[in-house]
N, C-alpha and C positions, 0 to 999 in steps of 0.2 A: 532449533528455534525456527518455527514457521508462524509468521504473523501477518495479519491482514489488517491495515490501518486506515481507519475510515473517520467519517465526520462530515458536517456541513461545509459548504464552499467557504474558503477563506479564514478557517479557524487554524491552520497552520499545520495540517497532517503531512504536508509534503516536506516542510522544514524538519519535523520530528522524523519522518521515516528515512530522509537523507542522512541525518546527523547520527541516527542510529545505525544505519549502513556503515558509515565511515569509522564508528567506533569500533564496530565488530571487525572491520578490515583492518584497523590499526593493531589489533590483536593476533593478526595473521590468520583469521578465519576465512574460509571461501565463502564469499558473500554474494548472493544474487538478489539484486533489487528489481522488482516487476512493476511497471507502470502500466495499471489498468485504468487510468485517467483518460478520457477522450482530450482532455486540454492538458496534455503530457508536459509536465515541466519538472519532474523529478531528476532528468539528468543534469539541468542547470544547477538544482540544488545539491547535487552530489560534486559538482564542479567540473562536469565535462564541458570541453571547449564547444562552441556553436557549430564549428565545421564537423565535429564528430556527429552531433545530435541531428545536423541537417541530412545527413547520409542514412539514418535510420528510418525504416518504414515500419509502423505497427504490424504486428502478426496479422490482426483483424482486417487489415487492408490489403493482405498480401493474396488476392484473388486466385492467382495461378497456384500458389502453394496450398491454399485452402481446397481448391478443386483436385489437385493431385494427391493430397493426403486422404480426403473423404470420398473421393469419386462423384462428388456432386457437379453439376454443370448445367448449361441451358438445356441440354437434351436429356438430362438424368436428374430427376428429383428424388431418388433414392441415394442414400449416402451412408458410410460407415460411421458407426457411433463410437468407434474405438480407433481413430485414425494413429499412425505412428507419429509419436511427437519426441521421443527420447533424445533425438538429436537436436532439437530446435532450440533449448536453452543455450547450448554452447555455439551452435552454428550462427545464430542470428543475435547474440548479445555483443555488446561492445565492453571493454573494460577500461576503466580510468580510476585512478586513486584506489586501487586495489578492489573496486567494486565492479560486477558484472552487471549491466543494465539491460534488461530486456523489455522492450516496448510491446505489450500485448493489445494495447488499445482497448475498445469495447464495441458491443454490438449495438448499433443504433437501431432501435425498435420501439414502435408505439407501445407494445403489449408486453406484459410480464412473460415469464415462462418460455421465451423464445427457444426453439430448437433448431434454428437454422445451422447451416454448416460452420459458419464462423463460430457461433456460440459453443457447438460441440468441440471445436478445436481449442478454445480458450480453456473450457472446462477441463479437457484432457491434458493440457499442458499444466494447468495449475495442480491438478491431481498427481502428474508426474513430479513436479517440483517437491510435493510432500515426500517422495520416495528417495531424494537425494539427502540421506539420512545425515551426512557429514556437514551440509551445506546450512548457513543461515539464509532464510528467504524472508525478504520483507517485500509485501505488496503495499503499493500505494493506490487505495481503491479510488473509483470515481466518487465525486461528492454526492451526498444522498443516500438512498436506500434501494434504488432499483436493482443494483447488483445482487442485493441479498433476495429480491423477489425472483430473481431469475436463477438463483442458486449457484452463481458462477464460483464463489469461493467456498463452496460447503465442506471442502476437504481440508481447510485451513485448521491448524490447532487452536487458534484463538483470535479474537479481534481486540484491538486496541482502538477506542474511540477519543479522538482528539476534541475537547470541547473548549468553549470559552465560559467565563463566569457569568452565565446568562440563563434565563428558562428555556429559551428555544434550543439551546445547546443541551441542556440537561433532557429535554424531551427526546432529541435525536439519540442520546445514549439509551433511553428506556425503550425506544423503538426498535434499535439495533439489538440489544438484549433479547427482546421478545422474538424478533425474526431469526436471531441466531440459535436460540432454543429450538425454533422449529426446524432448523437445519441440522439439529444435533451437536451443535457448539455450545459447550456449557462455561467456556471461560471468557467473559468479556470484561476488559479492563479499561480504566480511563485515566488519561492525561489531561491536565487542565493547563492550558495555554494563555498567554497575554494576560496573566494574572497581575494585577497591580499593587497589591498589598494584602494586610491581614484581612480586610473586609471580603475581598474577593475569595481569599482562602477559605474563610468561615462559610461563605455562602456555597462554595462547592462541597465542603465537608459535611454540611447540613442536608445536602441532597444525594450525594453519592455514597453508596454503602462503603465503609472503611475498607473492605476487602477487596473492593474493586478498583480504589483510587491507588494508582502507582506514584503520583507525584504531580508537582507544579513546575511550569516553566513561566518565568517571569516576563512582563512586557519589556521589551528590549530593543531599542532603537538600532544597535548594531546589526540585529537580524534584518529589520526594514532596510537598512542601507545596503546589506549584502545582496538582498532581493533585487534592489533598484540597479545594482552594479552586475548583476547576473553571476554573483559568487556564491560559493558554498558557505552556509553559516559556520560550518565546522572550520573553515580556514579564516574566519573573520572574528566570531564571537566566542572568546574562551568561558564567559560566564554562562551562556546559554548551553555550550557544549558540556560544561561540567554539570548543569542541571539534569540534562539529558543522560550524562554518564551515571549518576546517581539513579536515575530510573532504570537504566540497563541493568545496574546491579541488582535491583530489586527483581527484575524479570528473570536475570540469571539464576538468582537464588530459589525461586519458586517454579523453575521450570523442570 
């Protein structure tokens, strides 16, 4: 299971990614959760203590490592396009609650299609994660669509777009699906979050194809409270966790 989770900012993709990772870890699976969001908070949603998170530097910010692996530097503008990365997930990840957390970070650039050394490193690491065939790999992508324009996650098996019951979120899903097809990724699924009731469910069903809709996560103050306290929703909200468990079962059946 290799999944990239995306969506607009604030829709709850990190909550979904973290809870899904905890559910797979609960089964005894080897789970690697990769945070590709510059505003990295997947670790908190997984339940990592802040002192562990404060010790982690995103791979994209490890200038010395990037230079060593790619051969790039101030005096050398030529660099390897296939740097060694197979040791990075285990060497630079931290494990807590049965989940390995790898902070990849993102490449800060004003243009699409960046081919800078940091971008090459991230693409190679993500491609390598695809080869960890027995692992569950869950990537919490940066908000928006820029990562799709750069092709950072073109090697992933599928995207899950977390949306809210609203026209702008639905438009994001359509854009992700179009860009994913350009990258050769045919499976784009949807999870609707912050659903308030039957009217919201009907709105989503009327706009998302049935074969793409994985399920609903209802508006839940326990999840909001968990975020306020820096806790994992998995440890706080049984109802939200059970809704995500049902979505996971659908994923497992269709994989």
